[in-house]
Structure formats: C-alpha cells, structure tokens
A tleap script that builds the chain and sets N, CA, C and O, in Angstrom:
source leaprc.protein.ff14SB
mol = sequence {
  NMET PRO SER GLN GLU PHE THR ASP LYS ALA
  ALA ALA VAL GLN SER LEU THR LYS ARG PRO
  SER ASP ASP GLU LEU LEU LYS LEU TYR GLY
  LEU TYR LYS GLN THR THR VAL GLY ASP ASN
  GLU THR SER LYS PRO GLY MET PHE ASP LEU
  LYS GLY LYS TYR LYS TRP GLN SER TRP ALA
  ASP LEU LYS GLY THR SER GLN GLU ASP ALA
  GLU ALA GLN TYR ILE ALA PHE ALA ASP GLU
  LEU LEU ALA LYS TYR CGLN
}
set mol.1.N position { 11.663 5.012 9.950 }
set mol.1.CA position { 12.207 4.086 8.959 }
set mol.1.C position { 11.492 2.736 9.089 }
set mol.1.O position { 11.344 2.220 10.197 }
set mol.2.N position { 11.058 2.174 7.986 }
set mol.2.CA position { 10.328 0.901 8.041 }
set mol.2.C position { 11.172 -0.226 8.638 }
set mol.2.O position { 12.395 -0.255 8.495 }
set mol.3.N position { 10.495 -1.141 9.302 }
set mol.3.CA position { 11.168 -2.271 9.941 }
set mol.3.C position { 11.595 -3.320 8.914 }
set mol.3.O position { 11.171 -3.296 7.759 }
set mol.4.N position { 12.436 -4.230 9.366 }
set mol.4.CA position { 12.861 -5.336 8.499 }
set mol.4.C position { 11.661 -6.205 8.141 }
set mol.4.O position { 11.571 -6.709 7.021 }
set mol.5.N position { 10.731 -6.385 9.095 }
set mol.5.CA position { 9.534 -7.183 8.810 }
set mol.5.C position { 8.734 -6.563 7.660 }
set mol.5.O position { 8.263 -7.270 6.769 }
set mol.6.N position { 8.587 -5.228 7.690 }
set mol.6.CA position { 7.883 -4.522 6.622 }
set mol.6.C position { 8.579 -4.761 5.285 }
set mol.6.O position { 7.929 -5.080 4.289 }
set mol.7.N position { 9.884 -4.607 5.265 }
set mol.7.CA position { 10.670 -4.799 4.041 }
set mol.7.C position { 10.514 -6.223 3.525 }
set mol.7.O position { 10.371 -6.439 2.321 }
set mol.8.N position { 10.540 -7.197 4.438 }
set mol.8.CA position { 10.381 -8.607 4.049 }
set mol.8.C position { 8.994 -8.867 3.465 }
set mol.8.O position { 8.865 -9.572 2.463 }
set mol.9.N position { 7.956 -8.302 4.086 }
set mol.9.CA position { 6.584 -8.502 3.591 }
set mol.9.C position { 6.402 -7.850 2.226 }
set mol.9.O position { 5.749 -8.415 1.349 }
set mol.10.N position { 6.980 -6.656 2.044 }
set mol.10.CA position { 6.878 -5.970 0.759 }
set mol.10.C position { 7.524 -6.816 -0.339 }
set mol.10.O position { 7.002 -6.895 -1.451 }
set mol.11.N position { 8.640 -7.436 -0.035 }
set mol.11.CA position { 9.315 -8.302 -1.010 }
set mol.11.C position { 8.488 -9.564 -1.265 }
set mol.11.O position { 8.369 -10.005 -2.408 }
set mol.12.N position { 7.918 -10.147 -0.211 }
set mol.12.CA position { 7.130 -11.375 -0.346 }
set mol.12.C position { 5.887 -11.139 -1.196 }
set mol.12.O position { 5.519 -11.989 -2.007 }
set mol.13.N position { 5.241 -9.996 -1.018 }
set mol.13.CA position { 4.027 -9.673 -1.775 }
set mol.13.C position { 4.348 -9.552 -3.271 }
set mol.13.O position { 3.507 -9.861 -4.115 }
set mol.14.N position { 5.552 -9.108 -3.591 }
set mol.14.CA position { 5.962 -8.978 -4.992 }
set mol.14.C position { 6.049 -10.336 -5.690 }
set mol.14.O position { 5.966 -10.413 -6.916 }
set mol.15.N position { 6.216 -11.401 -4.911 }
set mol.15.CA position { 6.410 -12.721 -5.519 }
set mol.15.C position { 5.198 -13.643 -5.359 }
set mol.15.O position { 5.336 -14.865 -5.410 }
set mol.16.N position { 4.015 -13.061 -5.165 }
set mol.16.CA position { 2.801 -13.874 -5.073 }
set mol.16.C position { 2.592 -14.645 -6.373 }
set mol.16.O position { 2.878 -14.142 -7.459 }
set mol.17.N position { 2.094 -15.861 -6.249 }
set mol.17.CA position { 1.879 -16.677 -7.445 }
set mol.17.C position { 0.613 -16.271 -8.194 }
set mol.17.O position { 0.523 -16.473 -9.405 }
set mol.18.N position { -0.367 -15.700 -7.488 }
set mol.18.CA position { -1.588 -15.201 -8.119 }
set mol.18.C position { -1.685 -13.703 -7.864 }
set mol.18.O position { -1.211 -13.207 -6.842 }
set mol.19.N position { -2.303 -12.983 -8.803 }
set mol.19.CA position { -2.420 -11.530 -8.683 }
set mol.19.C position { -3.612 -11.162 -7.809 }
set mol.19.O position { -4.729 -11.616 -8.055 }
set mol.20.N position { -3.375 -10.335 -6.782 }
set mol.20.CA position { -4.495 -9.842 -5.970 }
set mol.20.C position { -5.421 -8.953 -6.813 }
set mol.20.O position { -5.049 -8.511 -7.899 }
set mol.21.N position { -6.621 -8.701 -6.301 }
set mol.21.CA position { -7.572 -7.840 -7.008 }
set mol.21.C position { -7.038 -6.405 -7.066 }
set mol.21.O position { -6.129 -6.040 -6.321 }
set mol.22.N position { -7.611 -5.605 -7.953 }
set mol.22.CA position { -7.205 -4.205 -8.062 }
set mol.22.C position { -7.407 -3.467 -6.744 }
set mol.22.O position { -6.557 -2.670 -6.347 }
set mol.23.N position { -8.525 -3.722 -6.059 }
set mol.23.CA position { -8.789 -3.064 -4.774 }
set mol.23.C position { -7.729 -3.443 -3.739 }
set mol.23.O position { -7.272 -2.598 -2.969 }
set mol.24.N position { -7.350 -4.705 -3.730 }
set mol.24.CA position { -6.322 -5.149 -2.787 }
set mol.24.C position { -4.977 -4.492 -3.107 }
set mol.24.O position { -4.249 -4.075 -2.207 }
set mol.25.N position { -4.662 -4.407 -4.389 }
set mol.25.CA position { -3.402 -3.774 -4.787 }
set mol.25.C position { -3.400 -2.281 -4.435 }
set mol.25.O position { -2.372 -1.746 -4.019 }
set mol.26.N position { -4.540 -1.612 -4.598 }
set mol.26.CA position { -4.625 -0.198 -4.238 }
set mol.26.C position { -4.445 0.001 -2.735 }
set mol.26.O position { -3.758 0.928 -2.306 }
set mol.27.N position { -5.055 -0.860 -1.946 }
set mol.27.CA position { -4.910 -0.767 -0.490 }
set mol.27.C position { -3.448 -0.962 -0.101 }
set mol.27.O position { -2.912 -0.223 0.724 }
set mol.28.N position { -2.817 -1.955 -0.697 }
set mol.28.CA position { -1.412 -2.244 -0.428 }
set mol.28.C position { -0.538 -1.050 -0.810 }
set mol.28.O position { 0.373 -0.676 -0.071 }
set mol.29.N position { -0.822 -0.458 -1.966 }
set mol.29.CA position { -0.068 0.711 -2.429 }
set mol.29.C position { -0.204 1.877 -1.443 }
set mol.29.O position { 0.791 2.486 -1.049 }
set mol.30.N position { -1.438 2.177 -1.052 }
set mol.30.CA position { -1.673 3.291 -0.132 }
set mol.30.C position { -0.952 3.088 1.191 }
set mol.30.O position { -0.318 4.009 1.706 }
set mol.31.N position { -1.048 1.893 1.735 }
set mol.31.CA position { -0.377 1.607 3.009 }
set mol.31.C position { 1.139 1.676 2.854 }
set mol.31.O position { 1.832 2.162 3.747 }
set mol.32.N position { 1.651 1.198 1.735 }
set mol.32.CA position { 3.094 1.244 1.491 }
set mol.32.C position { 3.576 2.699 1.451 }
set mol.32.O position { 4.561 3.053 2.098 }
set mol.33.N position { 2.869 3.536 0.684 }
set mol.33.CA position { 3.274 4.938 0.560 }
set mol.33.C position { 3.136 5.679 1.890 }
set mol.33.O position { 3.988 6.501 2.228 }
set mol.34.N position { 2.070 5.399 2.648 }
set mol.34.CA position { 1.882 6.064 3.932 }
set mol.34.C position { 3.002 5.663 4.892 }
set mol.34.O position { 3.484 6.489 5.667 }
set mol.35.N position { 3.416 4.387 4.837 }
set mol.35.CA position { 4.489 3.914 5.701 }
set mol.35.C position { 5.828 4.529 5.316 }
set mol.35.O position { 6.579 4.969 6.186 }
set mol.36.N position { 6.129 4.564 4.044 }
set mol.36.CA position { 7.459 4.990 3.604 }
set mol.36.C position { 7.611 6.497 3.419 }
set mol.36.O position { 8.717 7.023 3.545 }
set mol.37.N position { 6.502 7.209 3.117 }
set mol.37.CA position { 6.587 8.641 2.834 }
set mol.37.C position { 5.842 9.474 3.873 }
set mol.37.O position { 6.295 10.561 4.234 }
set mol.38.N position { 4.709 8.976 4.357 }
set mol.38.CA position { 3.846 9.750 5.245 }
set mol.38.C position { 2.660 10.267 4.457 }
set mol.38.O position { 2.301 9.699 3.425 }
set mol.39.N position { 2.042 11.353 4.941 }
set mol.39.CA position { 0.848 11.894 4.290 }
set mol.39.C position { 1.117 12.288 2.838 }
set mol.39.O position { 2.199 12.762 2.490 }
set mol.40.N position { 0.104 12.080 2.009 }
set mol.40.CA position { 0.183 12.425 0.588 }
set mol.40.C position { 0.075 13.937 0.439 }
set mol.40.O position { -0.988 14.513 0.669 }
set mol.41.N position { 1.170 14.574 0.056 }
set mol.41.CA position { 1.188 16.023 -0.157 }
set mol.41.C position { 1.343 16.349 -1.645 }
set mol.41.O position { 1.572 17.503 -2.006 }
set mol.42.N position { 1.219 15.335 -2.510 }
set mol.42.CA position { 1.373 15.543 -3.950 }
set mol.42.C position { 0.067 16.053 -4.546 }
set mol.42.O position { -0.999 15.902 -3.950 }
set mol.43.N position { 0.159 16.650 -5.716 }
set mol.43.CA position { -1.070 17.124 -6.369 }
set mol.43.C position { -1.764 15.957 -7.068 }
set mol.43.O position { -1.122 15.017 -7.536 }
set mol.44.N position { -3.085 16.045 -7.126 }
set mol.44.CA position { -3.895 14.983 -7.729 }
set mol.44.C position { -3.632 14.901 -9.235 }
set mol.44.O position { -3.578 15.927 -9.913 }
set mol.45.N position { -3.468 13.679 -9.760 }
set mol.45.CA position { -3.252 13.521 -11.202 }
set mol.45.C position { -4.440 14.025 -12.017 }
set mol.45.O position { -5.552 14.146 -11.502 }
set mol.46.N position { -4.195 14.312 -13.274 }
set mol.46.CA position { -5.235 14.817 -14.171 }
set mol.46.C position { -6.323 13.788 -14.434 }
set mol.46.O position { -6.162 12.606 -14.131 }
set mol.47.N position { -7.438 14.252 -15.003 }
set mol.47.CA position { -8.598 13.380 -15.171 }
set mol.47.C position { -8.381 12.244 -16.164 }
set mol.47.O position { -9.142 11.277 -16.156 }
set mol.48.N position { -7.373 12.334 -17.011 }
set mol.48.CA position { -7.132 11.255 -17.978 }
set mol.48.C position { -6.207 10.178 -17.436 }
set mol.48.O position { -6.033 9.134 -18.064 }
set mol.49.N position { -5.617 10.423 -16.279 }
set mol.49.CA position { -4.731 9.444 -15.643 }
set mol.49.C position { -5.527 8.681 -14.584 }
set mol.49.O position { -5.373 8.922 -13.386 }
set mol.50.N position { -6.376 7.762 -15.039 }
set mol.50.CA position { -7.259 7.045 -14.112 }
set mol.50.C position { -6.478 6.208 -13.112 }
set mol.50.O position { -6.764 6.244 -11.915 }
set mol.51.N position { -5.498 5.457 -13.587 }
set mol.51.CA position { -4.705 4.614 -12.692 }
set mol.51.C position { -4.004 5.476 -11.639 }
set mol.51.O position { -3.992 5.137 -10.456 }
set mol.52.N position { -3.428 6.582 -12.077 }
set mol.52.CA position { -2.751 7.488 -11.154 }
set mol.52.C position { -3.699 8.079 -10.126 }
set mol.52.O position { -3.343 8.233 -8.958 }
set mol.53.N position { -4.926 8.415 -10.569 }
set mol.53.CA position { -5.916 8.980 -9.639 }
set mol.53.C position { -6.321 7.972 -8.577 }
set mol.53.O position { -6.441 8.321 -7.402 }
set mol.54.N position { -6.536 6.712 -8.985 }
set mol.54.CA position { -6.916 5.689 -8.010 }
set mol.54.C position { -5.802 5.453 -6.999 }
set mol.54.O position { -6.060 5.306 -5.805 }
set mol.55.N position { -4.566 5.416 -7.480 }
set mol.55.CA position { -3.425 5.222 -6.578 }
set mol.55.C position { -3.285 6.416 -5.635 }
set mol.55.O position { -3.060 6.244 -4.437 }
set mol.56.N position { -3.419 7.630 -6.182 }
set mol.56.CA position { -3.308 8.846 -5.391 }
set mol.56.C position { -4.372 8.855 -4.293 }
set mol.56.O position { -4.084 9.170 -3.138 }
set mol.57.N position { -5.619 8.502 -4.672 }
set mol.57.CA position { -6.729 8.514 -3.711 }
set mol.57.C position { -6.531 7.473 -2.623 }
set mol.57.O position { -6.827 7.728 -1.455 }
set mol.58.N position { -6.032 6.302 -2.995 }
set mol.58.CA position { -5.780 5.243 -2.022 }
set mol.58.C position { -4.805 5.717 -0.950 }
set mol.58.O position { -4.965 5.411 0.232 }
set mol.59.N position { -3.803 6.460 -1.374 }
set mol.59.CA position { -2.824 6.993 -0.435 }
set mol.59.C position { -3.412 8.166 0.343 }
set mol.59.O position { -3.232 8.254 1.558 }
set mol.60.N position { -4.115 9.070 -0.346 }
set mol.60.CA position { -4.692 10.258 0.301 }
set mol.60.C position { -5.711 9.870 1.379 }
set mol.60.O position { -5.850 10.577 2.377 }
set mol.61.N position { -6.416 8.763 1.189 }
set mol.61.CA position { -7.415 8.310 2.165 }
set mol.61.C position { -6.786 7.977 3.524 }
set mol.61.O position { -7.491 7.920 4.531 }
set mol.62.N position { -5.501 7.764 3.556 }
set mol.62.CA position { -4.809 7.398 4.795 }
set mol.62.C position { -4.211 8.607 5.509 }
set mol.62.O position { -3.512 8.446 6.510 }
set mol.63.N position { -4.474 9.806 5.013 }
set mol.63.CA position { -3.912 11.020 5.605 }
set mol.63.C position { -4.219 11.068 7.099 }
set mol.63.O position { -5.351 10.834 7.525 }
set mol.64.N position { -3.206 11.371 7.871 }
set mol.64.CA position { -3.366 11.432 9.321 }
set mol.64.C position { -3.010 10.128 10.018 }
set mol.64.O position { -2.855 10.108 11.240 }
set mol.65.N position { -2.877 9.045 9.272 }
set mol.65.CA position { -2.462 7.766 9.846 }
set mol.65.C position { -0.954 7.834 10.066 }
set mol.65.O position { -0.208 8.203 9.160 }
set mol.66.N position { -0.511 7.481 11.260 }
set mol.66.CA position { 0.929 7.528 11.521 }
set mol.66.C position { 1.639 6.482 10.668 }
set mol.66.O position { 1.042 5.487 10.257 }
set mol.67.N position { 2.909 6.719 10.413 }
set mol.67.CA position { 3.676 5.775 9.611 }
set mol.67.C position { 3.780 4.428 10.330 }
set mol.67.O position { 3.824 3.383 9.681 }
set mol.68.N position { 3.820 4.447 11.646 }
set mol.68.CA position { 3.881 3.201 12.423 }
set mol.68.C position { 2.576 2.415 12.291 }
set mol.68.O position { 2.599 1.197 12.117 }
set mol.69.N position { 1.438 3.111 12.374 }
set mol.69.CA position { 0.140 2.442 12.218 }
set mol.69.C position { -0.013 1.888 10.795 }
set mol.69.O position { -0.487 0.769 10.603 }
set mol.70.N position { 0.391 2.681 9.816 }
set mol.70.CA position { 0.306 2.226 8.421 }
set mol.70.C position { 1.177 0.983 8.223 }
set mol.70.O position { 0.786 0.052 7.519 }
set mol.71.N position { 2.347 0.975 8.842 }
set mol.71.CA position { 3.234 -0.187 8.723 }
set mol.71.C position { 2.579 -1.429 9.316 }
set mol.71.O position { 2.620 -2.502 8.713 }
set mol.72.N position { 1.975 -1.289 10.496 }
set mol.72.CA position { 1.304 -2.428 11.139 }
set mol.72.C position { 0.153 -2.933 10.266 }
set mol.72.O position { -0.029 -4.141 10.116 }
set mol.73.N position { -0.621 -2.013 9.691 }
set mol.73.CA position { -1.727 -2.388 8.801 }
set mol.73.C position { -1.203 -3.069 7.539 }
set mol.73.O position { -1.787 -4.042 7.063 }
set mol.74.N position { -0.098 -2.551 6.999 }
set mol.74.CA position { 0.491 -3.139 5.791 }
set mol.74.C position { 0.919 -4.579 6.063 }
set mol.74.O position { 0.622 -5.480 5.279 }
set mol.75.N position { 1.617 -4.788 7.177 }
set mol.75.CA position { 2.103 -6.128 7.524 }
set mol.75.C position { 0.929 -7.090 7.688 }
set mol.75.O position { 0.972 -8.210 7.179 }
set mol.76.N position { -0.119 -6.663 8.393 }
set mol.76.CA position { -1.292 -7.520 8.602 }
set mol.76.C position { -1.975 -7.826 7.270 }
set mol.76.O position { -2.368 -8.968 7.028 }
set mol.77.N position { -2.121 -6.829 6.411 }
set mol.77.CA position { -2.781 -7.036 5.115 }
set mol.77.C position { -1.915 -7.906 4.211 }
set mol.77.O position { -2.437 -8.751 3.483 }
set mol.78.N position { -0.603 -7.710 4.247 }
set mol.78.CA position { 0.304 -8.531 3.454 }
set mol.78.C position { 0.192 -9.999 3.879 }
set mol.78.O position { 0.210 -10.897 3.038 }
set mol.79.N position { 0.076 -10.232 5.190 }
set mol.79.CA position { -0.109 -11.609 5.690 }
set mol.79.C position { -1.385 -12.223 5.125 }
set mol.79.O position { -1.394 -13.387 4.725 }
set mol.80.N position { -2.473 -11.431 5.093 }
set mol.80.CA position { -3.742 -11.926 4.513 }
set mol.80.C position { -3.555 -12.316 3.054 }
set mol.80.O position { -4.001 -13.380 2.624 }
set mol.81.N position { -2.891 -11.444 2.293 }
set mol.81.CA position { -2.688 -11.705 0.872 }
set mol.81.C position { -1.776 -12.912 0.654 }
set mol.81.O position { -2.011 -13.716 -0.249 }
set mol.82.N position { -0.747 -13.037 1.472 }
set mol.82.CA position { 0.165 -14.171 1.342 }
set mol.82.C position { -0.556 -15.479 1.614 }
set mol.82.O position { -0.299 -16.484 0.951 }
set mol.83.N position { -1.461 -15.470 2.592 }
set mol.83.CA position { -2.237 -16.677 2.904 }
set mol.83.C position { -3.235 -16.994 1.780 }
set mol.83.O position { -3.502 -18.158 1.480 }
set mol.84.N position { -3.772 -15.947 1.174 }
set mol.84.CA position { -4.819 -16.110 0.159 }
set mol.84.C position { -4.268 -16.464 -1.222 }
set mol.84.O position { -4.892 -17.229 -1.957 }
set mol.85.N position { -3.119 -15.925 -1.576 }
set mol.85.CA position { -2.639 -16.035 -2.948 }
set mol.85.C position { -1.364 -16.864 -3.136 }
set mol.85.O position { -0.812 -16.894 -4.236 }
set mol.86.N position { -0.895 -17.530 -2.095 }
set mol.86.CA position { 0.299 -18.342 -2.292 }
set mol.86.C position { 0.070 -19.789 -2.128 }
set mol.86.O position { 1.002 -20.581 -2.269 }
savepdb mol mol.pdb
quit
C-alpha cells in the first residue's frame, strides 16, 4: 500500500502551476501505476489509440520494478517536478 508521502506527492503534482512536458507526465504515470498496481498485465491498446499506447508503454517499461522502488522513484521525480514547475 502506498505511503502517505506518496499520496501527498501525487496530490501536490496535480496542483502544479505549470504543465510538465509530455515525457515527464508519461514517466510520472508509469511510476504511479507501477506503485499502485504493480506490473502491467493489461493488453496493449490498438494502433489508433496513440495516447493510450504511450501511457501503456511507460508503465510496461517498469515491469519487474518493485512497488516500493517505484514509489521511491515517484517521490523523487515528483520532488524534481515540484521544484521545477511551482
């Protein structure tokens, strides 16, 4: 189960005053899903769902990363984004 710090960072990232880049948002999404769900066992979206494919791949790239490691990476990356965009 994610820590309170993780939950707080996820909420803080939602209220950034400037929008992070698409790559940063994809990384954040993948780490969030790996932390909260674990390995991506879903089927890959169809070829016309580009946004879905990028999100799916971002999460799939983290396969094998423990939920604890993903959480630590998410918190560290969220701190970077908070410093950069607030």
